[in-house]
VOPAGU-2260 file (C-alpha; in pm, 1 decimal, decimal comma):
REM VOPAGU-2260
SITE   aa  ch    i         X         Y         Z
SITE  MET   A    0   -2209,3    8993,3    9176,7
SITE  ALA   A    1   -2320,1    9025,5    8811,9
SITE  ILE   A    2   -2298,4    8719,9    8594,6
SITE  GLN   A    3   -2188,4    8805,5    8192,0
SITE  VAL   A    4   -2224,7    8578,4    7934,0
SITE  SER   A    5   -1995,6    8630,8    7651,8
SITE  GLY   A    6   -1959,5    8956,5    7774,8
SITE  THR   A    7   -2281,9    9065,0    7828,4
SITE  GLN   A    8   -2419,9    9059,2    8156,6
SITE  VAL   A    9   -2750,0    8858,4    8196,6
SITE  ILE   A   10   -2794,9    8852,0    8546,6
SITE  SER   A   11   -2792,5    9209,1    8759,0
SITE  ASN   A   12   -2638,8    9287,9    9099,2
SITE  SER   A   13   -2992,3    9253,2    9211,8
SITE  ARG   A   14   -3052,4    8908,1    9062,9
SITE  GLY   A   15   -3233,2    9080,9    8827,4
SITE  LEU   A   16   -3303,0    8914,4    8412,0
SITE  THR   A   17   -3132,5    9174,9    8177,9
SITE  ASN   A   18   -3022,3    9123,7    7776,8
SITE  ILE   A   19   -3177,6    8781,3    7742,4
SITE  ALA   A   20   -3351,1    8717,9    7431,4
SITE  SER   A   21   -3542,4    8368,6    7465,3
SITE  VAL   A   22   -3501,2    8086,9    7721,9
SITE  ASP   A   23   -3538,9    7718,2    7768,0
SITE  ALA   A   24   -3815,6    7539,0    7954,5
SITE  THR   A   25   -3589,4    7356,8    8153,7
SITE  THR   A   26   -3342,7    7674,2    8240,8
SITE  ALA   A   27   -3727,6    7908,7    8309,2
SITE  ALA   A   28   -3833,1    7623,7    8519,6
SITE  ALA   A   29   -3502,8    7649,4    8668,0
SITE  ILE   A   30   -3479,4    7960,3    8752,5
SITE  GLY   A   31   -3829,2    7986,8    8907,6
SITE  ALA   A   32   -3693,3    7733,7    9135,6
SITE  ALA   A   33   -3392,6    7931,6    9281,7
SITE  GLY   A   34   -3568,2    8237,0    9264,0
SITE  VAL   A   35   -3359,0    8445,7    9075,0
SITE  GLY   A   36   -3424,1    8824,6    9030,9
SITE  GLY   A   37   -3503,6    8839,5    9433,9
SITE  GLY   A   38   -3824,1    8989,5    9437,2
SITE  GLY   A   39   -4174,6    8882,1    9592,3
SITE  SER   A   40   -4452,4    9047,7    9705,1
SITE  ILE   A   41   -4606,3    9386,3    9829,8
SITE  GLU   A   42   -4896,3    9454,4   10002,5
SITE  LEU   A   43   -5133,8    9761,1    9897,4
SITE  THR   A   44   -5486,4    9901,4    9975,9
SITE  ALA   A   45   -5675,3    9831,0    9677,6
SITE  THR   A   46   -5868,4   10123,3    9432,6
SITE  GLY   A   47   -6167,3    9955,7    9238,1
SITE  SER   A   48   -6242,6    9615,2    9221,3
SITE  ILE   A   49   -5944,8    9406,4    9111,3
SITE  THR   A   50   -5895,9    9008,1    8987,6
SITE  ALA   A   51   -5603,4    8776,3    9024,2
SITE  GLY   A   52   -5371,7    8798,6    8782,5
SITE  ASP   A   53   -5440,2    9165,3    8644,0
SITE  PRO   A   54   -5176,4    9384,0    8581,5
SITE  VAL   A   55   -5175,8    9652,5    8859,9
SITE  GLY   A   56   -4981,5    9966,7    8942,0
SITE  ILE   A   57   -4957,7   10226,0    9211,6
SITE  ASN   A   58   -5199,6   10572,0    9122,8
SITE  SER   A   59   -5143,3   10916,5    9299,4
SITE  LEU   A   60   -5284,2   10812,9    9618,8
SITE  GLY   A   61   -5055,4   10526,6    9713,9
SITE  ARG   A   62   -5361,3   10231,7    9612,8
SITE  ALA   A   63   -5308,3    9939,3    9396,0
SITE  GLN   A   64   -5510,0    9989,7    9030,0
SITE  LEU   A   65   -5577,1    9806,9    8759,5
SITE  THR   A   66   -5332,4    9897,0    8494,6
SITE  ALA   A   67   -5483,7   10008,2    8160,3
SITE  GLY   A   68   -5400,0   10078,6    7810,3
SITE  ILE   A   69   -5584,3   10376,7    7634,8
SITE  THR   A   70   -5757,5   10268,9    7367,9
SITE  GLY   A   71   -5899,2   10008,0    7206,1
SITE  THR   A   72   -5986,4    9884,5    6848,8
SITE  ASP   A   73   -6297,6   10030,5    6653,8
SITE  THR   A   74   -6518,7    9693,4    6628,9
SITE  THR   A   75   -6871,5    9684,8    6456,2
SITE  LEU   A   76   -7108,1    9601,7    6629,3
SITE  THR   A   77   -7369,8    9582,2    6440,6
SITE  THR   A   78   -7501,4    9641,0    6090,6
SITE  GLY   A   79   -7846,8    9643,9    6119,6
SITE  LEU   A   80   -7912,9    9903,3    6423,1
SITE  GLY   A   81   -8291,1    9993,1    6437,5
SITE  ASN   A   82   -8264,3   10361,9    6588,0
SITE  GLN   A   83   -8022,9   10556,7    6789,3
SITE  PHE   A   84   -8216,1   10508,0    7149,1
SITE  GLY   A   85   -8189,7   10260,5    7402,1
SITE  MET   A   86   -7796,6   10213,8    7349,9
SITE  SER   A   87   -7648,9   10142,4    7709,2
SITE  SER   A   88   -7281,4    9935,2    7773,9
SITE  CYS   A   89   -7128,9    9828,3    8090,6
SITE  SER   A   90   -6859,1    9603,6    8166,1
SITE  ILE   A   91   -6871,1    9332,8    8404,1
SITE  SER   A   92   -6468,6    9266,7    8432,8
SITE  SER   A   93   -6140,8    9412,5    8272,4
SITE  SER   A   94   -6179,8    9229,9    7968,5
SITE  LYS   A   95   -6577,8    9182,0    7931,3
SITE  THR   A   96   -6825,1    9403,5    7843,8
SITE  VAL   A   97   -7219,1    9393,4    7755,5
SITE  PHE   A   98   -7343,0    9590,6    7529,4
SITE  PHE   A   99   -7784,1    9702,4    7476,3
SITE  TYR   A  100   -7946,8    9883,4    7159,0
SITE  ASN   A  101   -8245,6    9838,0    6938,6
SITE  LYS   A  102   -8249,9    9631,3    6633,9
SITE  SER   A  103   -8545,7    9620,9    6421,3
SITE  ASN   A  104   -8905,2    9548,5    6647,1
SITE  SER   A  105   -8611,4    9383,0    6894,0
SITE  PHE   A  106   -8393,8    9520,8    7196,1
SITE  VAL   A  107   -8064,3    9262,5    7189,7
SITE  ALA   A  108   -7758,1    9222,9    7405,3
SITE  ARG   A  109   -7404,6    9149,6    7324,4
SITE  CYS   A  110   -7115,9    9081,9    7524,7
SITE  GLY   A  111   -6750,7    9158,0    7397,1
SITE  VAL   A  112   -6418,0    9006,1    7495,5
SITE  ILE   A  113   -6114,1    9241,7    7444,7
SITE  GLN   A  114   -5844,0    9076,3    7270,2
SITE  THR   A  115   -5467,3    9181,9    7254,4
SITE  ASN   A  116   -5519,0    9360,5    6972,8
SITE  GLY   A  117   -5708,4    9602,4    7161,8
SITE  THR   A  118   -6069,9    9494,2    6865,2
SITE  TYR   A  119   -6399,6    9287,5    7064,6
SITE  ALA   A  120   -6480,8    8908,4    7030,0
SITE  PHE   A  121   -6895,2    8928,4    7073,7
SITE  GLY   A  122   -7105,8    8631,7    7079,0
SITE  ALA   A  123   -7421,8    8612,3    6965,9
SITE  GLU   A  124   -7722,8    8869,1    7023,8
SITE  THR   A  125   -7943,4    8746,1    7297,0
SITE  THR   A  126   -8296,6    8914,3    7243,4
SITE  ILE   A  127   -8388,1    9105,0    7561,5
SITE  TYR   A  128   -8725,8    9250,7    7459,2
SITE  SER   A  129   -8945,8    9195,1    7119,4
SITE  GLY   A  130   -9279,1    9380,9    7027,1
SITE  ALA   A  131   -9151,4    9756,7    7009,2
SITE  THR   A  132   -8866,4   10007,6    7042,1
SITE  VAL   A  133   -8670,1   10058,3    7375,2
SITE  TYR   A  134   -8629,1   10413,3    7473,0
SITE  TYR   A  135   -8402,9   10551,3    7686,7
SITE  GLY   A  136   -8201,8   10197,1    7826,1
SITE  HIS   A  137   -7989,4   10255,3    8144,0
SITE  SER   A  138   -7751,2    9967,5    8248,0
SITE  GLY   A  139   -7494,3    9962,0    8577,9
SITE  ALA   A  140   -7282,6    9651,9    8644,3
SITE  CYS   A  141   -7125,2    9463,2    8959,0
SITE  PRO   A  142   -6828,1    9375,1    8859,0
SITE  ASP   A  143   -6769,9    9206,6    9195,3
SITE  THR   A  144   -7098,6    8979,3    9152,1
SITE  GLY   A  145   -7047,5    9002,7    8755,9
SITE  VAL   A  146   -7449,2    9051,5    8740,3
SITE  VAL   A  147   -7562,0    9350,0    8537,8
SITE  CYS   A  148   -7895,3    9527,3    8619,2
SITE  LEU   A  149   -8082,4    9681,0    8312,1
SITE  PHE   A  150   -8286,5    9967,6    8333,4
SITE  PHE   A  151   -8542,8   10039,7    8001,7
SITE  LYS   A  152   -8912,3   10223,1    7894,2
SITE  LYS   A  153   -9074,0   10001,1    7628,6
SITE  GLY   A  154   -9169,8   10172,8    7325,3
SITE  ALA   A  155   -9534,3   10059,9    7355,5
SITE  SER   A  156   -9839,0   10211,7    7550,9
SITE  PRO   A  157   -9844,3   10269,7    7878,1
SITE  PHE   A  158   -9446,4   10286,3    7828,7
SITE  ALA   A  159   -9369,8   10078,2    8175,1
SITE  THR   A  160   -9013,4   10096,7    8279,8
SITE  VAL   A  161   -8830,3    9781,9    8387,9
SITE  VAL   A  162   -8565,6    9636,9    8569,2
SITE  LYS   A  163   -8430,5    9338,7    8460,9
SITE  ALA   A  164   -8112,9    9114,6    8527,9
SITE  VAL   A  165   -7838,9    9033,4    8282,2
SITE  THR   A  166   -7591,3    8813,1    8322,1
SITE  VAL   A  167   -7298,8    8626,4    8094,5
SITE  THR   A  168   -7176,7    8265,0    8087,6
SITE  GLY   A  169   -6854,8    8117,8    7966,2
SITE  THR   A  170   -6660,1    8319,7    7734,3
SITE  ASN   A  171   -6931,3    8578,1    7589,1
SITE  THR   A  172   -7325,5    8414,2    7610,4
SITE  VAL   A  173   -7547,9    8712,1    7732,3
SITE  ASN   A  174   -7846,0    8496,4    7896,0
SITE  ALA   A  175   -8195,6    8736,0    7993,9
SITE  GLY   A  176   -8284,7    8711,8    8385,8
SITE  SER   A  177   -8635,5    8738,1    8548,8
SITE  GLU   A  178   -8724,3    9136,0    8542,4
SITE  VAL   A  179   -8972,2    9382,7    8781,8
SITE  SER   A  180   -9199,1    9666,4    8640,0
SITE  HIS   A  181   -9078,7   10017,1    8828,5
SITE  GLY   A  182   -9429,6   10167,8    8698,8
SITE  ALA   A  183   -9473,2   10433,1    8464,3
SITE  ASN   A  184   -9275,9   10695,6    8316,1
SITE  ASN   A  185   -9380,2   10975,3    8198,9
SITE  LYS   A  186   -9072,3   11199,3    8105,4
SITE  ASN   A  187   -8690,0   11100,2    8026,3
SITE  SER   A  188   -8598,1   11036,9    8387,9
SITE  HIS   A  189   -8441,9   10687,9    8447,8
SITE  CYS   A  190   -8122,6   10582,3    8604,8
SITE  VAL   A  191   -7929,2   10291,7    8789,1
SITE  ARG   A  192   -7653,3   10286,5    9037,2
SITE  PRO   A  193   -7460,0   10010,5    9127,8
SITE  MET   A  194   -7393,3    9968,9    9516,8
SITE  GLY   A  195   -7199,7    9652,4    9533,5
SITE  ASN   A  196   -7274,5    9254,1    9590,4
SITE  GLY   A  197   -7545,9    9269,4    9328,5
SITE  LYS   A  198   -7756,8    9554,5    9479,7
SITE  PHE   A  199   -7845,5    9885,4    9276,5
SITE  GLY   A  200   -8022,7   10181,2    9288,3
SITE  VAL   A  201   -8277,5   10244,2    9064,2
SITE  PHE   A  202   -8469,3   10564,3    8965,0
SITE  ASN   A  203   -8738,7   10750,6    8763,3
SITE  ASP   A  204   -9047,8   11021,9    8776,9
SITE  SER   A  205   -9245,9   10791,0    8937,4
SITE  ASN   A  206   -9073,8   10549,9    9196,8
SITE  ALA   A  207   -8694,9   10495,9    9361,0
SITE  SER   A  208   -8594,0   10144,6    9399,8
SITE  ILE   A  209   -8320,8    9899,4    9582,3
SITE  VAL   A  210   -8315,5    9581,9    9386,9
SITE  THR   A  211   -8079,9    9254,0    9470,9
SITE  ILE   A  212   -7966,3    9065,2    9134,6
SITE  SER   A  213   -7815,1    8736,3    9229,7
SITE  GLY   A  214   -7793,8    8516,9    8928,7
SITE  THR   A  215   -8069,2    8576,3    8660,8
SITE  SER   A  216   -8346,3    8661,7    8955,8
SITE  ILE   A  217   -8379,1    9024,5    9007,3
SITE  THR   A  218   -8584,0    9145,5    9341,0
SITE  LYS   A  219   -8743,4    9437,3    9409,1
SITE  ASN   A  220   -8675,3    9516,5    9811,1
SITE  SER   A  221   -8803,6    9867,9    9910,9
SITE  THR   A  222   -9013,1   10182,2    9737,8
SITE  VAL   A  223   -9072,9   10481,5    9780,1
SITE  SER   A  224   -9240,1   10755,3    9518,9
SITE  SER   A  225   -9057,9   10987,8    9335,6
SITE  THR   A  226   -9219,5   11293,2    9129,7
SITE  ASP   A  227   -8981,1   11457,4    8944,0
SITE  ASP   A  228   -8767,3   11423,6    8611,9
SITE  ILE   A  229   -8482,8   11289,9    8736,3
SITE  ARG   A  230   -8158,9   11300,8    8519,9
SITE  THR   A  231   -7871,4   11152,5    8674,2
SITE  CYS   A  232   -7829,4   10950,5    9064,1
SITE  VAL   A  233   -7545,5   10906,6    9289,9
SITE  TRP   A  234   -7425,4   10680,2    9553,0
SITE  ASP   A  235   -7225,3   10814,4    9806,8
SITE  PRO   A  236   -7076,3   10511,8   10055,9
SITE  ASP   A  237   -6983,7   10702,1   10288,9
SITE  THR   A  238   -7336,1   10793,0   10431,0
SITE  SER   A  239   -7546,3   10524,8   10282,4
SITE  LYS   A  240   -7749,1   10777,5   10018,6
SITE  PHE   A  241   -7801,8   10815,4    9724,2
SITE  ILE   A  242   -7839,4   11215,6    9581,8
SITE  THR   A  243   -8082,1   11258,8    9293,7
SITE  SER   A  244   -8017,0   11565,9    9038,4
SITE  SER   A  245   -8304,1   11699,9    8871,2
SITE  PHE   A  246   -8403,6   11847,5    8502,7
SITE  GLY   A  247   -8555,9   12207,9    8607,0
SITE  TYR   A  248   -8638,4   12295,8    8933,5
SITE  GLY   A  249   -8314,5   12522,5    8932,8
SITE  GLY   A  250   -8115,1   12171,9    8906,8
SITE  ARG   A  251   -8315,7   11970,2    9211,8
SITE  PHE   A  252   -8176,8   11781,2    9446,5
SITE  ASN   A  253   -8335,2   11465,8    9658,1
SITE  SER   A  254   -8155,5   11293,5    9929,4
SITE  TYR   A  255   -8240,0   10946,2    9964,3
SITE  THR   A  256   -8150,9   10733,0   10275,2
SITE  VAL   A  257   -8011,5   10363,8   10219,9
SITE  SER   A  258   -8049,6   10096,6   10539,0
SITE  GLY   A  259   -7971,1    9731,7   10406,7
SITE  THR   A  260   -8195,0    9680,0   10105,7
SITE  THR   A  261   -8429,6    9954,3   10253,5
SITE  ILE   A  262   -8459,2   10319,9   10049,5
SITE  SER   A  263   -8609,4   10635,7   10277,7
SITE  TYR   A  264   -8651,8   10942,6   10141,0
SITE  ASN   A  265   -8497,4   11278,6   10343,0
SITE  SER   A  266   -8618,5   11555,5   10172,3
SITE  TYR   A  267   -8491,3   11769,2    9832,6
SITE  HIS   A  268   -8347,7   12168,3    9778,5
SITE  ASP   A  269   -8332,4   12372,4    9473,4
SITE  HIS   A  270   -7979,1   12494,6    9496,5
SITE  SER   A  271   -7972,7   12816,4    9193,2
SITE  THR   A  272   -8243,6   12981,3    9012,4
SITE  GLY   A  273   -8158,2   12865,8    8672,9
SITE  TYR   A  274   -8283,3   12628,9    8457,4
SITE  TRP   A  275   -8030,8   12302,6    8457,7
SITE  ASP   A  276   -8029,5   12094,5    8144,1
SITE  ARG   A  277   -7821,3   11772,3    8110,2
SITE  LEU   A  278   -7773,3   11728,4    8459,2
SITE  LEU   A  279   -7497,8   11423,4    8509,3
SITE  GLY   A  280   -7274,8   11339,9    8796,9
SITE  TRP   A  281   -7086,3   11087,9    9015,1
SITE  TYR   A  282   -6922,5   11045,7    9374,9
SITE  ASP   A  283   -6594,3   11106,7    9406,8
SITE  THR   A  284   -6498,9   10884,1    9669,3
SITE  ALA   A  285   -6087,8   10971,0    9673,3
SITE  SER   A  286   -6177,3   11374,2    9728,2
SITE  ASN   A  287   -6571,6   11262,1    9902,5
SITE  TYR   A  288   -6718,5   11489,5    9706,3
SITE  MET   A  289   -7034,4   11492,3    9431,8
SITE  ILE   A  290   -6889,7   11570,5    9074,5
SITE  ARG   A  291   -7249,0   11735,7    8909,5
SITE  VAL   A  292   -7172,8   11841,1    8533,4
SITE  VAL   A  293   -7426,0   12088,1    8408,5
SITE  GLN   A  294   -7561,1   12276,1    8136,9
SITE  ASP   A  295   -7737,3   12642,1    8127,4
SITE  GLY   A  296   -7781,1   12757,4    7809,7
SITE  SER   A  297   -7458,7   12787,2    7665,9
SITE  ASN   A  298   -7206,8   12721,1    7971,8
SITE  PHE   A  299   -7100,5   12385,7    8033,9
SITE  LYS   A  300   -6950,9   12304,8    8414,8
SITE  ILE   A  301   -6792,1   12092,4    8596,1
SITE  GLN   A  302   -6901,7   12141,2    8977,8
SITE  ALA   A  303   -6777,9   11956,1    9311,3
SITE  TRP   A  304   -7053,3   11919,2    9555,4
SITE  ASP   A  305   -6991,1   11887,6    9932,3
SITE  VAL   A  306   -7286,7   11627,6   10008,1
SITE  SER   A  307   -7199,5   11518,8   10341,2
SITE  SER   A  308   -7535,8   11667,4   10499,2
SITE  THR   A  309   -7846,0   11413,9   10496,7
SITE  ALA   A  310   -8061,9   11694,5   10420,4
SITE  ALA   A  311   -8015,8   11795,8   10089,2
SITE  SER   A  312   -7996,0   12194,6   10198,6
SITE  GLY   A  313   -7703,7   12118,9   10355,1
SITE  PHE   A  314   -7515,1   12051,9   10022,9
SITE  GLY   A  315   -7304,4   12317,1    9867,7
SITE  VAL   A  316   -7064,3   12401,9    9601,4
SITE  ILE   A  317   -6710,5   12345,4    9660,2
SITE  GLY   A  318   -6548,2   12413,6    9334,5
SITE  GLU   A  319   -6645,0   12448,1    8994,4
SITE  LEU   A  320   -6458,3   12457,8    8656,1
SITE  SER   A  321   -6644,2   12632,3    8347,7
SITE  LEU   A  322   -6528,3   12461,9    7951,3
SITE  PRO   A  323   -6525,1   12685,9    7633,9
SITE  ALA   A  324   -6921,6   12815,4    7642,4
SITE  SER   A  325   -6832,5   12878,7    7240,2
SITE  GLY   A  326   -7038,9   12629,7    7040,6
SITE  ASN   A  327   -7080,0   12376,0    7358,4
SITE  ASP   A  328   -7344,3   12080,4    7422,2
SITE  MET   A  329   -7417,3   11810,7    7611,9
SITE  TRP   A  330   -7706,8   11666,7    7427,1
SITE  HIS   A  331   -7622,3   11440,7    7097,1
SITE  ASN   A  332   -7898,1   11490,7    6839,2
SITE  ASP   A  333   -8175,4   11235,9    6938,2
SITE  LEU   A  334   -7977,2   10986,5    7136,5
SITE  LYS   A  335   -8065,8   11201,6    7455,8
SITE  GLN   A  336   -7868,0   11013,1    7751,3
SITE  ASN   A  337   -7548,6   10813,0    7836,4
SITE  GLN   A  338   -7383,2   11146,8    7800,4
SITE  ALA   A  339   -7173,5   11089,0    8125,0
SITE  VAL   A  340   -7013,5   10790,1    8330,4
SITE  TRP   A  341   -6862,4   10744,8    8609,8
SITE  ASN   A  342   -6708,5   10498,6    8821,7
SITE  GLU   A  343   -6758,4   10530,3    9204,6
SITE  SER   A  344   -6481,7   10303,6    9284,2
SITE  THR   A  345   -6211,6   10517,0    9133,5
SITE  GLY   A  346   -6410,8   10823,1    9157,6
SITE  THR   A  347   -6293,4   10954,5    8769,9
SITE  GLY   A  348   -6580,3   11076,4    8549,5
SITE  PHE   A  349   -6608,0   11094,2    8190,5
SITE  ALA   A  350   -6826,5   11325,0    8052,4
SITE  HIS   A  351   -6974,1   11390,2    7640,0
SITE  TYR   A  352   -6978,9   11753,4    7469,8
SITE  LYS   A  353   -6959,9   11895,5    7193,8
SITE  GLU   A  354   -6676,9   12226,6    7205,7
SITE  SER   A  355   -6747,1   12454,4    6870,9
SITE  GLY   A  356   -6796,8   12212,0    6664,1
SITE  THR   A  357   -6602,5   11852,5    6818,4
SITE  TRP   A  358   -6749,3   11630,4    7023,5
SITE  LYS   A  359   -6507,0   11523,5    7312,2
SITE  LEU   A  360   -6469,1   11253,6    7571,6
SITE  VAL   A  361   -6354,8   11431,6    7862,9
SITE  GLU   A  362   -6139,2   11255,5    8194,9
SITE  ILE   A  363   -6253,4   11398,5    8472,8
SITE  LYS   A  364   -6111,8   11399,5    8811,5
SITE  CYS   A  365   -6136,9   11592,9    9126,5
SITE  SER   A  366   -5863,9   11721,4    9396,6
SITE  SER   A  367   -5862,1   11640,3    9744,2
SITE  GLY   A  368   -5920,0   12055,5    9762,0
SITE  GLY   A  369   -6264,4   12044,4    9542,5
SITE  THR   A  370   -6118,9   12134,1    9212,5
SITE  PRO   A  371   -6237,2   11907,1    8970,5
SITE  SER   A  372   -5997,6   11934,7    8640,6
SITE  VAL   A  373   -5978,2   11771,6    8296,6
SITE  VAL   A  374   -5717,9   11511,0    8303,2
SITE  ASN   A  375   -5757,9   11354,4    7972,8
SITE  GLU   A  376   -5927,4   11426,8    7656,7
SITE  THR   A  377   -6029,0   11198,7    7314,1
SITE  PRO   A  378   -6194,6   11322,5    7000,4
SITE  VAL   A  379   -6553,1   11132,4    6890,0
SITE  VAL   A  380   -6789,7   11122,4    6598,2
SITE  ASN   A  381   -7128,9   11075,3    6524,1
SITE  ASP   A  382   -7396,8   10974,9    6721,6
SITE  PHE   A  383   -7253,6   10812,8    7050,8
SITE  SER   A  384   -7311,9   10615,4    7410,3
SITE  VAL   A  385   -7113,2   10567,6    7705,1
SITE  GLY   A  386   -7091,7   10337,4    7992,5
SITE  VAL   A  387   -6820,7   10252,4    8268,7
SITE  GLY   A  388   -6763,0    9963,1    8474,7
SITE  SER   A  389   -6455,4    9740,7    8566,8
SITE  GLY   A  390   -6245,0   10089,6    8506,5
SITE  ILE   A  391   -6311,3   10004,3    8110,9
SITE  VAL   A  392   -6493,1   10289,5    7925,2
SITE  SER   A  393   -6687,7   10142,0    7608,4
SITE  THR   A  394   -6831,6   10336,5    7360,1
SITE  ILE   A  395   -7094,7   10235,0    7081,8
SITE  ASP   A  396   -6983,3   10484,8    6745,0
SITE  VAL   A  397   -7286,2   10563,2    6546,3
SITE  GLU   A  398   -7150,4   10607,1    6148,6
SITE  SER   A  399   -7471,2   10488,9    6031,7
SITE  LEU   A  400   -7776,4   10213,7    6108,2
SITE  SER   A  401   -7559,8   10029,3    5910,8
SITE  ASN   A  402   -7222,5   10029,4    6066,0
SITE  ALA   A  403   -7281,6   10095,0    6452,5
SITE  LYS   A  404   -6952,8   10048,2    6624,9
SITE  ALA   A  405   -6783,0    9947,3    6967,5
SITE  ASN   A  406   -6489,0   10056,1    7134,7
SITE  PHE   A  407   -6338,2   10111,9    7503,9
SITE  PHE   A  408   -6142,8   10377,1    7653,0
SITE  ASN   A  409   -5915,3   10246,5    7948,8
SITE  TYR   A  410   -5829,2   10535,4    8199,8
SITE  GLY   A  411   -5682,9   10274,2    8502,7
SITE  THR   A  412   -5356,4   10367,4    8579,3
SITE  THR   A  413   -5108,1   10383,5    8277,9
SITE  LEU   A  414   -4841,1   10143,8    8163,5
SITE  GLN   A  415   -4599,9   10349,2    8291,4
SITE  THR   A  416   -4699,6   10314,1    8655,9
SITE  PHE   A  417   -4694,8    9899,2    8627,0
SITE  ILE   A  418   -4532,3    9745,4    8912,8
SITE  GLY   A  419   -4663,1    9395,8    8862,1
SITE  PHE   A  420   -4933,7    9133,2    8866,9
SITE  ALA   A  421   -5219,3    9067,2    9152,1
SITE  GLU   A  422   -5240,1    8763,4    9329,5
SITE  SER   A  423   -5604,0    8745,3    9480,0
SITE  SER   A  424   -5914,3    8926,9    9399,2
SITE  VAL   A  425   -6065,2    9218,3    9580,0
SITE  SER   A  426   -6298,0    9465,7    9583,3
SITE  ASP   A  427   -6240,0    9863,4    9693,6
SITE  GLY   A  428   -6072,5    9942,6    9959,8
SITE  GLN   A  429   -5948,9    9554,0   10069,6
SITE  THR   A  430   -5543,8    9513,6   10104,8
SITE  LEU   A  431   -5401,1    9286,5    9758,4
SITE  ASP   A  432   -5055,1    9110,3    9785,4
SITE  VAL   A  433   -4888,0    9227,1    9470,2
SITE  THR   A  434   -4629,3    9045,7    9262,4
SITE  VAL   A  435   -4292,9    9245,9    9167,5
SITE  ASP   A  436   -3977,8    9232,7    9012,2
SITE  GLY   A  437   -3872,1    8911,5    9098,5
SITE  GLY   A  438   -4145,4    8750,7    9195,3
SITE  ILE   A  439   -4382,7    8487,3    9056,9
SITE  ASN   A  440   -4719,2    8544,6    8978,9
SITE  SER   A  441   -4925,8    8197,2    8956,0
SITE  ASN   A  442   -5245,3    8354,7    8811,7
SITE  GLN   A  443   -5209,3    8331,4    8477,4
SITE  SER   A  444   -5327,2    8140,1    8201,0
SITE  GLY   A  445   -5268,6    7988,7    7845,4
SITE  LEU   A  446   -4890,2    8072,3    7870,2
SITE  VAL   A  447   -4628,1    7941,1    7645,8
SITE  ARG   A  448   -4315,9    7809,5    7893,7
SITE  GLY   A  449   -3985,0    7970,4    7816,7
SITE  SER   A  450   -4194,2    8259,9    7650,2
SITE  PHE   A  451   -4101,3    8665,9    7720,2
SITE  TYR   A  452   -4410,6    8861,5    7768,5
SITE  GLY   A  453   -4510,8    9249,7    7737,8
SITE  LEU   A  454   -4828,2    9444,4    7803,1
SITE  THR   A  455   -4978,5    9534,9    7466,4
SITE  ASN   A  456   -5105,2    9916,4    7440,9
SITE  GLN   A  457   -5465,9    9768,8    7629,2
SITE  ALA   A  458   -5240,0    9608,8    7850,0
SITE  LEU   A  459   -5276,1    9286,9    7808,7
SITE  LEU   A  460   -5034,8    9050,7    7839,2
SITE  ASN   A  461   -4880,7    8887,6    7463,8
SITE  LYS   A  462   -4565,0    8710,8    7382,9
SITE  GLY   A  463   -4326,2    8895,3    7273,0
SITE  THR   A  464   -4402,9    9220,8    7326,1
SITE  LYS   A  465   -4123,0    9512,7    7435,6
SITE  PRO   A  466   -4085,8    9615,9    7716,7
SITE  GLN   A  467   -4096,9    9296,6    7876,5
SITE  VAL   A  468   -4303,8    9210,9    8234,5
SITE  GLY   A  469   -4223,3    8873,2    8297,7
SITE  VAL   A  470   -4106,1    8505,4    8159,5
SITE  ALA   A  471   -4307,9    8229,2    8145,5
SITE  ILE   A  472   -4226,1    7940,8    8395,0
SITE  SER   A  473   -4516,8    7758,6    8328,1
SITE  ALA   A  474   -4893,3    7744,2    8163,6
SITE  THR   A  475   -5000,2    7949,0    8489,3
SITE  GLU   A  476   -4695,1    8066,5    8642,8
SITE  LEU   A  477   -4521,1    8437,9    8511,1
SITE  LEU   A  478   -4151,3    8513,2    8629,0
SITE  VAL   A  479   -4223,4    8902,4    8736,1
SITE  SER   A  480   -3927,9    9047,5    8537,5
SITE  ASN   A  481   -4038,7    9454,5    8506,8
SITE  GLY   A  482   -3892,4    9648,2    8194,7
SITE  ARG   A  483   -3627,2    9402,0    8131,1
SITE  ASN   A  484   -3593,7    9386,3    7728,5
SITE  ALA   A  485   -3725,9    9741,2    7685,9
SITE  SER   A  486   -3554,4    9738,2    7335,0
């Protein structure tokens, strides 16, 4: 039976709270103790890594996925950028991103924490390398362990490449750990891809290696020779292999198998006669296809490849999407790298390209039948670097060397698909209990008892934001009340 106060309904027939402007601390505690709301939790399979207390929704596959807003707010990263080379970024959680960039004759890192208003709060800069410019920086994160693998090319002869461990402690303090050499780098090739549990694949035109990171310590586990100008590498967790795609050679594919921490070379195959340029890609765990983004002259294409075969000669195109050819480009001034990013755990990719004079960041998904499509696009400006991790697409916009700004685009599930809060921390594919309407989530912090909370456009809990998603019954407990007091 619904309950009314002065003619206004305050508890619905389903025992949900409604039309309540505020609740005193004693009443809030009593509500929680009485179990008003009639909800509890549901069990779902997680897509991507989710941390206890995170807001989650249901994606098109019926899985729990991190709830996300669309965009943050430009925040000044540095006013003293040395040049546009070596920039990269990756997120170690749904609220923390590590940025790398040149400053004078030093290569530095800085961690930003996403705030309720969508800005980054940055910690101090940490020097990664000093003495010369760093070229072709590339970073990848394993959010399940909170470590970052940084792969870069030193800017002084003999231009050797280095793989380095990076961690974040406290709120936003970056720690530069140990490093290992990855051989000479005579071309522009470099890429690193996380495999989970602190393990990464690292590739350039000299070597292909598996490295592991524990804390600030990095170990090179195994290495095989590599000769091609590799522009992208993709980790296929379904068959435990890496696929690389090379500049030239008609877009050559190389196939590598990984067993534990041992990498072995399989084969290569040239899949076209064209001189393919600007090769980028990721592996879509939802459709089990490799998505490759290519530019051949003025043609810009997104392709879905079946890469289930061990031999590269067995790979084949399943579907292809061509974007408007007029004025297209995937090579942004002198940046030359980081033009596309991917999230293997969600199967969502992002490509950066120019159409008719306007630079865009496009979100790409692939159907189970192998048809790629653009589902979102965001205009961007000036020299630009993108990174990914934990569902966050981080960006560096260079308006000038004295004005580099950081931002993020968060394309997880939208606020409209929010259902509740995670009750534990899980990795991709694991079972997750989600606190839903009427249940109590005990994984929050800093709440004000008796206050209502909603989700901002950045999918962060904020007191007083509507529509509300819960009422605090203690500093750590939120009684979920999805969608109450919507206006």
